[in-house]
N, CA, C and O atoms as a GROMACS GRO file, in nm:
protein
  188
    1UNK      N    1   1.227   0.356  -1.047
    1UNK     CA    2   1.082   0.413  -0.985
    1UNK      C    3   1.183   0.408  -0.846
    1UNK      O    4   1.266   0.319  -0.830
    2UNK      N    5   1.156   0.532  -0.739
    2UNK     CA    6   1.231   0.495  -0.624
    2UNK      C    7   1.127   0.440  -0.544
    2UNK      O    8   1.016   0.425  -0.596
    3UNK      N    9   1.148   0.404  -0.411
    3UNK     CA   10   1.049   0.360  -0.284
    3UNK      C   11   0.948   0.453  -0.284
    3UNK      O   12   0.831   0.425  -0.309
    4UNK      N   13   0.999   0.592  -0.251
    4UNK     CA   14   0.858   0.677  -0.207
    4UNK      C   15   0.784   0.678  -0.330
    4UNK      O   16   0.663   0.699  -0.314
    5UNK      N   17   0.816   0.663  -0.433
    5UNK     CA   18   0.720   0.686  -0.546
    5UNK      C   19   0.630   0.571  -0.595
    5UNK      O   20   0.526   0.581  -0.661
    6UNK      N   21   0.701   0.442  -0.544
    6UNK     CA   22   0.581   0.289  -0.525
    6UNK      C   23   0.525   0.328  -0.397
    6UNK      O   24   0.413   0.375  -0.416
    7UNK      N   25   0.553   0.328  -0.291
    7UNK     CA   26   0.472   0.339  -0.190
    7UNK      C   27   0.332   0.453  -0.233
    7UNK      O   28   0.216   0.412  -0.226
    8UNK      N   29   0.354   0.550  -0.262
    8UNK     CA   30   0.275   0.632  -0.295
    8UNK      C   31   0.155   0.610  -0.442
    8UNK      O   32   0.049   0.672  -0.447
    9UNK      N   33   0.192   0.531  -0.528
    9UNK     CA   34   0.123   0.479  -0.586
    9UNK      C   35   0.021   0.361  -0.501
    9UNK      O   36  -0.101   0.363  -0.519
   10UNK      N   37   0.080   0.271  -0.417
   10UNK     CA   38   0.004   0.155  -0.335
   10UNK      C   39  -0.098   0.232  -0.291
   10UNK      O   40  -0.217   0.210  -0.312
   11UNK      N   41  -0.051   0.325  -0.229
   11UNK     CA   42  -0.132   0.412  -0.124
   11UNK      C   43  -0.275   0.467  -0.264
   11UNK      O   44  -0.386   0.416  -0.254
   12UNK      N   45  -0.259   0.526  -0.329
   12UNK     CA   46  -0.363   0.527  -0.453
   12UNK      C   47  -0.440   0.451  -0.463
   12UNK      O   48  -0.560   0.476  -0.450
   13UNK      N   49  -0.387   0.317  -0.494
   13UNK     CA   50  -0.413   0.181  -0.547
   13UNK      C   51  -0.532   0.178  -0.400
   13UNK      O   52  -0.650   0.211  -0.406
   14UNK      N   53  -0.497   0.155  -0.342
   14UNK     CA   54  -0.565   0.113  -0.210
   14UNK      C   55  -0.675   0.204  -0.141
   14UNK      O   56  -0.753   0.160  -0.057
   15UNK      N   57  -0.673   0.316  -0.178
   15UNK     CA   58  -0.768   0.415  -0.179
   15UNK      C   59  -0.861   0.413  -0.322
   15UNK      O   60  -0.951   0.497  -0.326
   16UNK      N   61  -0.851   0.354  -0.397
   16UNK     CA   62  -0.963   0.363  -0.484
   16UNK      C   63  -1.041   0.244  -0.530
   16UNK      O   64  -1.136   0.236  -0.608
   17UNK      N   65  -0.954   0.120  -0.438
   17UNK     CA   66  -0.975  -0.011  -0.475
   17UNK      C   67  -1.106  -0.034  -0.348
   17UNK      O   68  -1.223  -0.072  -0.352
   18UNK      N   69  -1.021   0.008  -0.253
   18UNK     CA   70  -1.102   0.011  -0.125
   18UNK      C   71  -1.239   0.099  -0.101
   18UNK      O   72  -1.231   0.219  -0.074
   19UNK      N   73  -1.332   0.050  -0.110
   19UNK     CA   74  -1.479   0.131  -0.107
   19UNK      C   75  -1.497   0.199   0.035
   19UNK      O   76  -1.547   0.310   0.052
   20UNK      N   77  -1.449   0.114   0.134
   20UNK     CA   78  -1.419   0.185   0.246
   20UNK      C   79  -1.340   0.226   0.341
   20UNK      O   80  -1.337   0.219   0.464
   21UNK      N   81  -1.261   0.281   0.238
   21UNK     CA   82  -1.144   0.332   0.301
   21UNK      C   83  -1.118   0.501   0.388
   21UNK      O   84  -1.010   0.555   0.408
   22UNK      N   85  -1.220   0.539   0.417
   22UNK     CA   86  -1.211   0.656   0.493
   22UNK      C   87  -1.309   0.617   0.614
   22UNK      O   88  -1.322   0.697   0.706
   23UNK      N   89  -1.380   0.490   0.615
   23UNK     CA   90  -1.421   0.448   0.735
   23UNK      C   91  -1.323   0.325   0.852
   23UNK      O   92  -1.354   0.269   0.957
   24UNK      N   93  -1.157   0.325   0.739
   24UNK     CA   94  -1.104   0.238   0.812
   24UNK      C   95  -0.995   0.346   0.925
   24UNK      O   96  -0.951   0.458   0.903
   25UNK      N   97  -0.976   0.242   1.063
   25UNK     CA   98  -0.890   0.270   1.136
   25UNK      C   99  -0.766   0.338   1.065
   25UNK      O  100  -0.767   0.335   0.942
   26UNK      N  101  -0.636   0.411   1.144
   26UNK     CA  102  -0.488   0.482   1.078
   26UNK      C  103  -0.446   0.300   1.086
   26UNK      O  104  -0.394   0.245   0.988
   27UNK      N  105  -0.472   0.235   1.198
   27UNK     CA  106  -0.408   0.114   1.196
   27UNK      C  107  -0.459  -0.021   1.123
   27UNK      O  108  -0.400  -0.129   1.130
   28UNK      N  109  -0.556  -0.002   1.066
   28UNK     CA  110  -0.589  -0.106   0.924
   28UNK      C  111  -0.559  -0.061   0.810
   28UNK      O  112  -0.550  -0.144   0.720
   29UNK      N  113  -0.536   0.071   0.781
   29UNK     CA  114  -0.465   0.129   0.658
   29UNK      C  115  -0.335   0.090   0.634
   29UNK      O  116  -0.292   0.048   0.527
   30UNK      N  117  -0.260   0.108   0.758
   30UNK     CA  118  -0.132   0.093   0.753
   30UNK      C  119  -0.103  -0.083   0.794
   30UNK      O  120   0.013  -0.108   0.826
   31UNK      N  121  -0.200  -0.196   0.793
   31UNK     CA  122  -0.181  -0.323   0.805
   31UNK      C  123  -0.256  -0.378   0.635
   31UNK      O  124  -0.224  -0.485   0.583
   32UNK      N  125  -0.330  -0.306   0.589
   32UNK     CA  126  -0.323  -0.314   0.448
   32UNK      C  127  -0.183  -0.255   0.357
   32UNK      O  128  -0.147  -0.289   0.244
   33UNK      N  129  -0.145  -0.194   0.415
   33UNK     CA  130  -0.067  -0.109   0.317
   33UNK      C  131   0.097  -0.210   0.333
   33UNK      O  132   0.178  -0.218   0.241
   34UNK      N  133   0.111  -0.261   0.434
   34UNK     CA  134   0.195  -0.342   0.473
   34UNK      C  135   0.205  -0.456   0.405
   34UNK      O  136   0.304  -0.512   0.359
   35UNK      N  137   0.088  -0.487   0.403
   35UNK     CA  138   0.096  -0.642   0.325
   35UNK      C  139   0.095  -0.677   0.212
   35UNK      O  140   0.129  -0.786   0.167
   36UNK      N  141   0.040  -0.545   0.135
   36UNK     CA  142   0.069  -0.499  -0.035
   36UNK      C  143   0.183  -0.500  -0.040
   36UNK      O  144   0.249  -0.556  -0.127
   37UNK      N  145   0.248  -0.403   0.104
   37UNK     CA  146   0.438  -0.336   0.024
   37UNK      C  147   0.521  -0.493   0.042
   37UNK      O  148   0.612  -0.518  -0.035
   38UNK      N  149   0.483  -0.589   0.144
   38UNK     CA  150   0.580  -0.717   0.130
   38UNK      C  151   0.566  -0.774   0.053
   38UNK      O  152   0.662  -0.823  -0.006
   39UNK      N  153   0.415  -0.799   0.005
   39UNK     CA  154   0.401  -0.880  -0.106
   39UNK      C  155   0.514  -0.767  -0.230
   39UNK      O  156   0.598  -0.856  -0.237
   40UNK      N  157   0.543  -0.713  -0.275
   40UNK     CA  158   0.541  -0.631  -0.384
   40UNK      C  159   0.699  -0.687  -0.354
   40UNK      O  160   0.751  -0.767  -0.431
   41UNK      N  161   0.777  -0.630  -0.222
   41UNK     CA  162   0.915  -0.686  -0.204
   41UNK      C  163   0.912  -0.853  -0.237
   41UNK      O  164   0.986  -0.886  -0.329
   42UNK      N  165   0.847  -0.947  -0.181
   42UNK     CA  166   0.888  -1.069  -0.239
   42UNK      C  167   0.874  -1.102  -0.372
   42UNK      O  168   0.920  -1.210  -0.411
   43UNK      N  169   0.806  -1.013  -0.461
   43UNK     CA  170   0.821  -1.073  -0.602
   43UNK      C  171   0.919  -0.992  -0.681
   43UNK      O  172   0.978  -1.049  -0.773
   44UNK      N  173   0.947  -0.843  -0.652
   44UNK     CA  174   1.083  -0.788  -0.722
   44UNK      C  175   1.154  -0.754  -0.579
   44UNK      O  176   1.117  -0.768  -0.462
   45UNK      N  177   1.279  -0.700  -0.644
   45UNK     CA  178   1.387  -0.656  -0.564
   45UNK      C  179   1.390  -0.515  -0.564
   45UNK      O  180   1.470  -0.451  -0.632
   46UNK      N  181   1.296  -0.458  -0.481
   46UNK     CA  182   1.300  -0.320  -0.499
   46UNK      C  183   1.340  -0.287  -0.319
   46UNK      O  184   1.287  -0.327  -0.215
   47UNK      N  185   1.462  -0.191  -0.347
   47UNK     CA  186   1.496  -0.123  -0.218
   47UNK      C  187   1.571  -0.196  -0.135
   47UNK      O  188   1.605  -0.151  -0.026
   0.00000   0.00000   0.00000
């Protein structure tokens, strides 16, 4: 899988798992995404 596909999947998961996703600001959403992305990069060697 490409990085772009993985990022899209992470975003979809965050939208479904976070019940208040629509209430979060753009910066808060980005912080959540970066946190999960960095965890994924430490576990797997992607990109």
